[in-house]
N, C-alpha and C positions, 0 to 999 in steps of 0.2 A: 504493499499499499504506500503511495507516495505521500509527501508531506502535506499537500493540499487536501487530499482525500482524508487523511487523518484529522486534519484541522476541522473539516466539515463535520466529520463523525463526532468529534468533541463537542462542537457547538450543538449538535442535535441532542447529545446526552445532557448537556447543560439545560437546554430548553425543556426537556422532559422533567428534569429534576426540579426546576423552578416551578413548573406547573403543579407538581405533587405538593410542594411546600404551600403554594398559594391556596389550593383547593382544600387542604387539610387544616387550614388555620382558623377559619371562621371569623369572629369578630374580635378586634384587638384593642389594647389599651396601654398607656404608659402613665406611671404615677411618680411622685417625688420629683426631686430636682438634681439627683446624682446622675451623671452621665458616664457610660463606659464605651461609648461609640468612637474609639480611637483607632480603629482598623477594621477593614471588611472582613478579614478571616475571622477575627473574634466575634463580630456580629453574627456571621454564619454559624459559629459553634457555640452560641449561647454564652460567650465570654469565658468559656472553659479553656483557657490558653495560658495558664500560669506556669505549667510545668514543661511545656514543649514549644520553644521559640521557633519561628520560621522566617522572621524578617525584622526590620528595625523597630516595628511597633511594639516589640517586646520591652522597649524602654518604659512604656506605660504600664503594661500588665505584669512584668517582672524584669527589671533591668539586669539581673543576674544572667538572664538569657543571652546577653550580648556576647558572652564568652563561647556560646555554642553556635553563633552564626559562622558562615564561611569567612576565612581570613580576608582582611581588606576592608574597603570602604562600601557601605551600602546605605541606601536612602529609601524612605517610604513617604508617601503623601497621598492625601485623598480627601473625600468629603462624605460625611454621613448626613442623610436628610431625614429629619424626624417630623412626622405629621401626628400630633396628638389630637384626640377628640374627647369630648366629655359632654354629659347631660346631667342637669340637676333639677330635682323636683322638690319644691319647698317654698316658704317654710311650712313643713307638715304639722307643726304644732299650732298653727293658726287655721281657721276655717277657710280663709281665702288664699290658696296657694296655686302655683302653676309650674309647668315644666319648661325649662330654658336650655336651649343648646348653646354650648360655648362657640364663639366665633372661630372660624377657620383661621389657623395661624400655623405656619410651618417654619422649621428651624434648620438652616444649613450649619452643620458642625464640622469645621475643618480639622485636619490633623497632619502633622509633618514631623519626621524623625530622620536623623542621621546618625549612624553608628560606625565606629571603626574598631574592628577586632584585630589587634596587632599580630602580624605573622611571627611565628617563633617567639611568642611571648605569653605571659599569663595575664596580660592586661587587655582590656577593652574599655572604650569610653564613647559617650554619645550624648546627644541632646534632643529633647522633644518639645514640641509646642502643641498644645491640646486644650480641650475645654472639659474639665472634670465636673462642673456644675453649671446648670443653666436651665433654659425653657421658660415658659410663661403662660398665662391664661388671659383671655379677653372676652368680656361679656357686654351685653347691651347696657348702655348707661341708665336705662330705666327699669331694669329688672328688679325683682322683689328683694334681692340681697345687695343692692347697689351700695349700702352703707358699709358692707364688708369688703367688696371687691368689684372693681370694673376691669381694670387692667393691672396685671402683675408681671414683672419681667426680672429675670436674674441671669447674669452671664459672668463666668469666671474663666479667664484665659491664663494658662499656666505655662511658664518656660522652665524646663527641668533638665539640667545637665546631670549626667551620672557617670560613675566609674565602676568597673567590675574587675574582679581578680579571681582566678581559679586556683584551686589547691588539689593535692592528692591525684596528680596525673589527670587533671581536668574532670574529676568525678564530682567535685564540689565547686560552686561558684558563689561568691558573695558580691553585693553591690550596694552602693549608697549614693544619694543625691541630694541636691538642694532644689527647692521650688520657690519661684517668684511668681506670684499671682496678682492679676489685675482684675478688679471686679466692678460690675455696674449693677445697681438695683433700682427698680422703678415700682412705685406703688400708686395707683389711682382708685379713689373711692369718693362716694358722695357723703356729705354730712347731712343726715336727715333729722327730722324732729324740730330743730331750732328754726330752719328756714320755712318749714311749713307753718309753724306757729306764727311767724311774722308775715305770712302770705307772700313771701318772696321766693324766687328760684332757689333750689338746693345748691349750696356751695359745692364745688368739686375740689377735692384736695389732690394735688399732684406732688408726689415726693420723688426725688431723683438724687442719687448719690453714687460716688465712685470711691474706690479704695484700693489699697495694695497690702500684701502680706507675704512674709517669708516663712517657709516651712521645710520639711525634709521627708525623705522616703528611703527605703531600704529593700533589699531582695536577697533571697537565698534560693539556690537550685542545686539538687542532688541527683546524680545519675549513677547509681551503684552498678548498673549493667546496661546493655544495649536496649533492653526492653522496658525497664522501669525508670521513671522520672518523678521527682517530687519538687514542687515549687511553693515558695511562701514569699508574698510581697506585702509590704506595709507602706501606706501613705498616711502621714500624720495630719492632724487637724489643720485646717486653714482658718485662722482666727481673723476674719476680715472686718475692718472698721470702715464704714462708709460715711463720708461727709458730703453735704449737698445742700439743697434748698427745698423748702416747702412752699408751694404756690397755690393760691386759691383763685377760682374763676367761676364763671357761670356755665361755660360750656366744657366738655371733657378735653377738648384740645388745648384749653388754656389760653385761648385768644381774646376772650371777653372778660375783663376784670369785674370783680364784684362792685356793686354800688351801695350807697348808704341805705340802711343802717348796717348791713352785713359787713361792709368794708371796714368798719371800726372794730368788729369782733374777730374777723379772720384776716390777718395781716401776713403778707409774704415775709419770709425770713429764713435764716439758716437752720439746718437741722442735720440729723444723722442717725445711724443705727449701727449695730454690730451683729454679725452672724458668725458663729463659731462652726464652720463647716466640718462635717464629721470625719473621724479617721476611717480608713478603709483597709482591712486585713483580708487578703485573698490567699487561699490555699488551694492546691490542686495536686492530684495523683494521676499521672498519665501512664499508659501501658500500651506497648506495641504488640498487638495480637499476632500480626503477620507482617510481611514486607509491605502490604498494601493498606492495612487497616490499623488505625490508632484511636484511642479514646482517652478523655480526661474526665474525671469526677472532681468537681470543685466544691468548696465550702467557703463562704465569705461571711465576715462579720463587720457591720457598719456601725460606727459609734454615734448614732443619731442622738444619744442622750445629751450631747453638747448643745443641741438646739432646743433649750428649755423655755426660753422667753424671747420674744421679739420686742425689743425696747426702742422706741422712736423718740428721739430728743428733738424738742422745739426751742429755738431761740425766742420765739414768740408763740406762746401756747394758744392753741385754737380756742376761741371764746373768751380768753383773758390775755390778750397780746402784751399786756404791760409786764408780764413775768415770763421767764423761761420754765419749761416743764418737761416731764416724761410721761409718755403713754406706754403702758405695759400690755403686751399681748401674749398671754400664756400659750406656749406651744406643747410643752410636756412630752417631747418625743423621747423614744426609748431605743436602745440598741436593738438591731434587727439582724436576721441571718438571711442568707440566700444559698440555695442549692443549684448546682449547675452540672450539666452533662454535655459534652461536645465530642463529636466524632469526625474523622477525616478518612476518606477512602481514595487511594491513588488508582485512577483508571489506567493511566499510562504516564509516560515521562512528561507530557504536556498538560495533563488535566487531573485536578483533584476535586472531589465532591465533599461537601461538608454539611453536617446537620447538627442541631443542638436544641436544648430545651433547658428552662430553669424556672425556679419558684422564688419570688422575692416576698418576704414578710413585711407587712405594713408596720411602719415604726411608731404610729400614733394611735392612741385610743380613740374611739369613735366620737366621744363627746367633745374632743378638741379638734375635730376635722372641720375645716373651713373651705368655702367655695374657691378661694384663690389657690388652693392646693388640695384637690380632691383625691387624696391618697387612699389606697386599698391594697389588700393582697393581690398578687398578680402572677401570672405565668406567661412565659415567652416561648414560642416555637420559631425556629430559625432554620435557614438553609442557604447554600450558596456554593460557589465554586472558585477555583484558582486556575488560571490559564498561563502557561509559559509562552510568551510572545516571541522571545529571542533568547540567546544565551545569556543576556544581561537584564532583559526586561520582562516582567511578569505583572499580572494584574489579578486582583481579587474582587469578587462581588459577594455581598451578603444582604439578605433580607430577613427582618425580624418582625414577627407578629406577636404583639403583647395583649393579653386580656386581663383586665382588671375586674375582680369579683365585685358584684354590686354591694355597695356600702349603705346602710341605713343608719343615720345619726338620730339618737333619741337622747334627751336630756342635755342638749348642746350647751356648752359654757358660754356661747355667744348668742343664745336665744334664737338659734336658727337650726331647728331640726330639719333634716332633708334626706333625700335618697340620691346617691350619686352612682352614675355609670361612666366608665372612661375606657378608651381603647386608643391604640396608635399603631402606625406603620413606620417602620424604619428601613431605609435602603442605604447601602454603603458601598463605596467604590474606592479601592486603594491601588496605587501603582508602586512597584518596587524595582529599584535599579541598582545593580552591582557595578561599580567602577573598575 
């Protein structure tokens, strides 16, 4: 069989595999704001890639894997496209409630990595740029929960240099790195009650802040033999402090300022908040069952307990702008686990097929669930492929379908009992080049 015929056959196998994944998925969801979409191979394998590196994206999933890449310089870059969807019915604790669909909003999440595994040495080093936390929600400005959320957006971009060193004849690799993160946070909601009492339009609060933070990460990989591999990777908390401005307006876009008498009660001014983004501990055990088939079973622990309270500081307190003040929003998140399974099958030297699944535990009790983050237990089903395009260039594609279990909130701490349904589609494409 000539090269062209083999390529056509591989494309046909890929198309059939993608069809199987798409038709078996059903309806999908994504919850929370932690992102793991830093490589298409990982997306296709349910993010179970901690113990078996294949390219420079290992800098994100386990930097110790750099020592098991081919010697020399390699680079990976790509884009993941996340399309979350959600629906809320509420407040169900009141007689007059309705069902509201979240507005369509998609998120392109880029990733880029470069790694150098030094020939005839025990050292490797590299750097990655990725988005570990992000996403947002957007609702109609007149929906029933507009006092809690209209638009919410969070994005964190991280630059992460790492160094890895191998021991015991390359059977053990250890790695460590520093992270420098830049964050953006936006919150938009309406101030209800006071405006209606005065017969004026409801003021719209727009908060926007930026911040930076320095943290660290580490990794360990053990390969006692050719078939078994063990990986452990840890990313420490990112304690982000945001500073910015609180603005009030009549319209959600912030183009029409308030008029008297509301303008005397709600005055633009400085503000800020802090979010201690959680640590992430990933573990994985990989096994090579044959020359063609490998699998990894993963267990993750995410330190969501650091997200206990959302404190918003105002230089001019809403309703009493003569003084500064703090508004506390209890979050009471708890540490949560995730179970992951990823598989990879080598069809031939030019094509690999991948499938995965996972379960993510919801980190927050139902009474603290709010519409700006409709979190729930969720499962993911994924699949994809890797194609060798030349001796130096290859590409990966991954598709992830996530389903969030319906969550019914009763006894809400925010007087907003509701029923939430959420789902999402994730597509990811990565290119890899060996220099």
